[in-house]
Structure formats: C-alpha cells, structure tokens
C-alpha positions in Angstrom: 19.9 5.1 18.9 21.7 5.3 15.5 20.4 6.8 12.3 20.4 4.9 9.0 20.7 7.5 6.3 19.5 6.0 3.0 20.4 9.1 1.1 16.8 9.6 0.0 16.7 6.5 -2.2 13.3 6.4 -3.9 13.4 2.7 -4.9 11.3 1.1 -2.2 12.6 -2.4 -3.0 16.0 -1.1 -1.8 14.6 0.7 1.2 12.9 -2.5 2.4 16.1 -4.4 1.8 18.0 -1.9 3.9 15.4 -2.3 6.6 15.6 -6.1 6.5 19.4 -6.0 6.5 19.4 -3.7 9.6 17.0 -6.1 11.3 19.0 -9.2 10.6 22.6 -8.1 10.5 23.2 -5.0 12.7 23.9 -4.9 16.4 21.1 -6.8 18.2 21.4 -4.6 21.3 21.2 -1.3 19.4 18.2 0.7 18.2 18.2 2.2 14.7 16.0 4.7 13.0 15.5 5.2 9.3 13.3 7.4 7.1 12.4 6.6 3.5 10.4 8.0 0.6 9.5 6.4 -2.7 8.3 6.8 -6.2 4.6 6.1 -6.6 4.4 2.6 -5.1 1.7 0.3 -3.8 2.8 -1.8 -0.9 0.7 -4.8 0.1 0.8 -6.5 3.5 2.6 -9.8 4.0 -0.6 -11.9 4.0 -2.6 -10.1 1.3 -3.7 -11.2 -2.1 -2.0 -8.6 -4.3 -4.1 -9.0 -7.4 -7.3 -8.4 -5.4 -5.9 -5.4 -3.5 -4.4 -3.5 -6.4 -6.1 -1.8 -9.4 -3.7 -3.3 -12.0 -5.1 -1.2 -14.9 -4.2 1.9 -12.9 -0.8 0.5 -12.0 0.0 -0.1 -15.7 -1.4 3.2 -16.9 0.5 5.3 -14.3 3.6 3.2 -14.0 3.1 2.6 -10.3 5.5 0.1 -8.7 4.1 -2.8 -6.6 5.9 -4.6 -3.8 5.2 -6.6 -0.6 6.5 -5.9 2.8 7.5 -8.4 5.6 4.9 -7.0 8.0 1.2 -7.6 8.1 -1.7 -5.2 7.7 -3.3 -3.6 4.6 -2.3 -2.3 1.2 -1.1 1.4 1.0 -0.3 3.8 -1.8 2.7 6.0 -1.3 4.5 8.6 -3.4 7.4 11.1 -2.8 5.0 13.1 -0.6 5.0 10.4 2.0 7.7 10.0 4.6 7.9 6.6 6.2 9.8 5.9 9.5 11.1 2.7 10.9 12.4 1.8 14.3 14.5 -1.3 14.4 15.2 -2.6 17.9 15.7 -5.6 20.2 12.5 -7.4 20.8 11.8 -7.3 24.6 9.0 -9.8 24.3 6.4 -7.1 24.9 6.7 -5.0 21.8 4.8 -6.8 19.1 1.4 -5.0 18.6 2.5 -2.3 21.0 2.2 0.5 18.5 2.1 3.2 21.2 5.7 2.4 22.2 7.0 3.2 18.8 4.6 5.9 17.7 4.7 8.0 20.9 8.0 9.8 20.0 6.6 10.6 16.5 3.3 11.8 18.0 5.3 14.1 20.4 7.3 15.5 17.4 4.1 16.1 15.5 2.6 18.0 18.4 5.8 20.1 18.5 4.9 21.1 14.9 1.3 21.9 15.7 -0.2 18.7 14.4 -2.7 17.3 17.0 -2.0 13.6 16.2 -3.1 10.6 18.2 -3.0 6.8 18.0 -6.4 5.3 17.3 -7.8 1.9 16.3 -5.4 -0.9 15.7 -2.4 1.0 14.3 -3.4 4.4 12.9 -2.3 8.0 13.7 -5.1 10.4 13.1 -5.7 14.1 13.0 -9.3 15.4 13.4 -10.6 11.9 12.8 -8.6 11.4 9.6 -5.7 9.1 9.0 -2.2 10.4 8.5 -0.2 7.2 9.3 -0.6 3.5 9.3 1.8 1.2 11.2 2.9 -2.4 11.0 5.6 -4.6 12.7 7.7 -7.7 12.0 9.6 -9.8 14.5 12.4 -12.3 13.8 15.2 -13.8 15.9 14.9 -11.5 18.8 14.6 -8.3 16.7 11.6 -6.2 15.7 11.0 -3.4 13.3 8.0 -1.1 13.7 7.4 1.1 10.6 4.8 3.6 9.6 3.8 6.0 7.0 3.5 9.8 7.4 1.2 11.3 4.8 2.9 14.7 4.4 1.9 15.9 1.0 0.6 12.8 -0.9 -1.7 13.0 -3.9 -4.7 11.7 -2.1 -6.7 11.1 -5.3 -4.2 8.5 -6.4 -4.6 6.8 -3.0 -8.2 6.0 -3.9 -7.7 5.2 -7.5 -4.7 2.8 -7.1 -6.3 0.4 -4.6 -9.4 -1.9 -4.4 -10.5 -1.0 -0.9 -12.4 -3.4 1.3 -16.0 -2.0 1.5 -16.6 -3.9 4.8 -13.7 -2.0 6.4 -15.2 1.3 5.6 -18.6 0.2 6.7 -17.2 -0.8 10.1 -15.6 2.6 10.5 -18.7 4.5 9.4 -16.9 6.2 6.4 -17.6 6.2 2.7 -14.2 6.2 0.9 -10.5 6.2 1.1 -10.4 9.8 0.1 -12.6 10.9 2.9 -10.6 8.9 5.5 -7.2 10.5 5.0 -5.5 13.9 5.3 -2.0 15.3 4.7 0.1 16.5 7.6 1.2 19.6 5.7 -2.3 21.0 6.0 -2.0 20.9 9.8 1.4 22.4 10.4 1.8 25.6 12.4 4.5 26.6 9.9 4.8 25.4 6.3 7.8 23.5 5.3 9.0 21.1 2.6 9.1 17.3 3.1 12.9 17.5 3.4 12.6 20.1 6.1 10.0 18.0 7.8 12.3 15.0 7.8 15.2 17.0 9.3 12.9 18.4 12.0 11.7 15.0 13.0 15.2 13.6 12.9 16.6 16.2 15.3 13.6 16.1 17.5 13.8 12.3 17.9 17.5 12.6 18.6 16.7 15.2 21.2 18.5 18.0 19.4 21.9 16.5 19.1 24.1 18.6 16.8 25.7 15.5 15.3 23.3 12.6 14.8 25.2 9.2 15.0 24.9 7.4 11.7 25.6 3.8 10.5 27.6 3.8 7.4 27.1 0.8 5.1 30.2 -0.9 3.7 30.5 -2.2 0.1 29.8 -5.7 1.5 26.6 -4.4 3.2 25.4 -2.9 0.0 26.1 -6.0 -2.0 23.8 -8.0 0.4 21.2 -5.3 0.4 21.0 -5.2 -3.4 20.8 -9.0 -3.5 17.9 -9.0 -1.0 16.0 -6.4 -3.1 16.4 -8.6 -6.2 15.6 -11.9 -4.5 12.6 -10.8 -2.4 11.1 -7.3 -3.1 11.5 -7.4 -6.9 10.6 -11.1 -7.1 7.2 -11.9 -8.8 6.5 -14.9 -6.6 7.0 -12.8 -3.4 5.0 -9.7 -4.6 2.1 -11.5 -6.4 2.4 -15.1 -5.2 0.5 -18.0 -6.6 -2.9 -19.1 -5.4 -4.0 -22.7 -5.8 -7.2 -23.8 -7.4 -9.9 -23.7 -4.7 -13.5 -24.6 -4.3 -14.3 -23.1 -0.9 -13.9 -19.4 -0.1 -14.7 -17.9 3.3 -14.1 -14.2 4.1 -14.9 -12.3 7.3 -13.8 -9.1 9.0 -13.2 -8.9 12.7 -11.9 -6.1 15.0 -8.4 -7.7 14.7 -8.5 -7.7 10.9 -9.9 -9.5 7.8 -9.6 -13.2 7.2 -9.9 -14.6 3.6 -9.7 -18.4 3.4 -9.2 -20.2 0.1 -9.5 -24.0 0.5 -9.3 -26.8 -2.0 -11.5 -29.5 -0.5 -11.9 -32.9 -2.0 -13.8 -35.9 -0.6 -14.3 -33.9 2.6 -10.6 -33.3 3.2 -8.6 -30.1 2.9 -6.0 -30.7 0.2 -4.6 -27.2 0.1 -5.2 -23.9 1.9 -4.2 -20.3 1.4 -5.0 -17.6 3.9 -5.1 -13.9 3.0 -5.8 -10.9 5.2 -4.7 -7.7 6.9 -4.2 -9.1 10.3 -1.1 -8.7 12.4 0.6 -11.9 13.5 4.2 -12.8 14.2 4.2 -16.3 12.6 4.1 -17.1 8.9 0.5 -17.9 8.1 1.8 -20.3 5.4 3.0 -22.5 8.1 -0.4 -22.5 9.7 -2.1 -23.2 6.4 0.2 -26.1 5.7 -1.0 -27.8 8.9 -4.6 -27.8 7.6 -3.8 -30.3 4.9 -5.5 -33.6 5.4 -8.0 -32.3 8.0 -11.7 -33.1 7.6 -13.5 -30.0 6.6 -16.0 -29.9 9.4 -16.3 -27.6 12.4 -15.4 -30.1 15.2 -12.3 -31.2 13.4 -11.2 -27.6 12.7 -11.9 -26.6 16.3 -9.9 -29.6 17.6 -7.0 -28.5 15.4 -7.3 -24.9 16.6 -7.1 -26.0 20.2 -3.6 -27.2 19.5 -2.4 -24.0 17.9 -1.3 -20.6 19.3 -3.8 -18.7 17.2 -2.5 -15.3 18.4 1.0 -16.1 17.1 -0.3 -16.3 13.6 -3.4 -14.0 13.7 -2.6 -11.4 16.3 -5.8 -10.1 17.9 -8.2 -12.4 16.1 -9.4 -14.9 18.6 -9.7 -18.7 18.2 -13.5 -18.5 18.3 -13.5 -15.8 15.5 -11.1 -17.8 13.4 -13.3 -20.9 13.7 -16.3 -18.9 12.6 -14.4 -17.8 9.5 -14.0 -21.5 8.6 -17.7 -22.4 9.1 
C-alpha cells in the first residue's frame, strides 16, 4: 500500500480530483490510501438532487462550499474537524458494497484508540448507537475507491442546519434529528489528541508501524491534470447542481437499500424524459438507465417488462426489481 499525501489541502474539489486521478491513472495493481480534510463543505451523492438536499440560504450566509462526489449515498456536511479516508484499489469483482473489507482496518485502529466503533446498517460506523462515519464507493475500469468520513471534532450543530434531511430516513431508524444521530470521535478517545495527531496515529497503524511510510509523489504533469479535473467536474455548476427537466409525475419511496425519487415527463401516456434521484449505491450511471425509459408506455406491465431486461442491481445496488417497480406505480 502507498500513501497519497495531499499536504492537508482543504479545497475538497482538489481532494476529489486527486482521488479520481489516483483511481484512473495510477498503478492498477497497487493499493493507495489518502486522508483529506476540508473547509466547511456540503457533499452530495452522485444521484442526489442538490437543491433539495441543501439549505441554500444557510450555504450563502455561512459561505459553505457545495460539491458532488462520484460515489452514491446521501449528502453530508464536513468541516476541518472531519477526517476522511479513501482506499483506492484494484476491483476484485467482490468489493463493491463490501464496506466491511475497507472499514475493518479503520475500525481496528479506532479500537486501538479506545473508540468502540462497529459497522452497522448499509455503510455507517457507529459508537454507542451514534454515527461517526458514512462510507461510499465508486467503480470504474477495474478500479474501486471506498471512502468514508471520520467525524473527529465537527461542529455538529452545522450538520443539522446545512442540510434538508429526509424525514422518512429518520423515521425508519427510530431517531428524531441529525444532531441526535451523530457523535464526535474525540469524545470517545482514551487519550485526547488533535486531529493532526489522530491522522498520524491512523496512518502509522494502517501501515503497521512502518518508520517510513511509502508515498506517491505527484509530478507537475499529475498536478496539471488534477487541477483540470477539479475545474471541469467538481467546480462545474452542471455537475454539482445539474438540470432537472420539467416533469408532471413524481414518485418517491424509501427502501432498505436507499431512497428512490423519480421525476417523469409523461405525455400521451409515453415517458418523454426521466430523471432519477436518490441515495442508493449502484455501480452504473443512473442517467443511462433513465435514458432507456424514454418512449416506454407509462403503465406497470410495460415498466415491468423493461425491468426484466435490465440488471437492476448494477444501477440501484440493493434495491430489488420488485421494489423499483413499486416506486414507479
């Protein structure tokens, strides 16, 4: 494993660009680890409707950055008190949605620090029933990254104020609010430390105490491509906020595998345009799935017939074909 040292860059658009560059350009047979922090930033999942997830008045008033990641899942608020980790590795065909594989080393490191963390639900690390980490993944061309947050010393009040949480999600979990659901790792350590000390401790634990941690050093050419990616994708309005078509049918439903929010423009009984939002975890680009809906009759039998020809799990992860069909009708 090789460490990618981002020199504590706090611009998350650059951090995501570094992560994407490592995924697509570095040695396919090598595993890389990077940590990153950021200025106050809201990150939405690949398939989410940004304007509906984010409290835009709060964002403007508090100068919070907003960007979108390549991976699925839900929206999160981070600030410099959060430490995110990312494992970038070869996809062995059995890694996507296998969060235990990538979080287990982090869990062991947290146990070493006195934090009784465990993996629960779809993708969360929790302590005493409260969330300290959410995780997501992205796969492309034989490579995967699995990244997650570590709420070390985040201003948790901002977590609640910056987002528009899904009330159905809380209802399903038997909790009342964002604030009551999360906790900071720092409160659970057996010995207090700064976030920089926390990062160094994790780093050396994950590299099994090696005195010299092997690092990948970016060249000027690497940096030029990284900056270009940050500008073209993670700072791009179309990528971050997207454009929703006019629609006259909206169907939204939450399942164990995530939320589905369908926006359909139906005319004369035919689907003319479709957009699908949600916090589900799929490998495929849901835009490709939505494009195939165009021209279908908007009726259950026609939709079911279409779904029988599609690998639903590829696009929607653990949401089943039957559940997806119910979301349409």
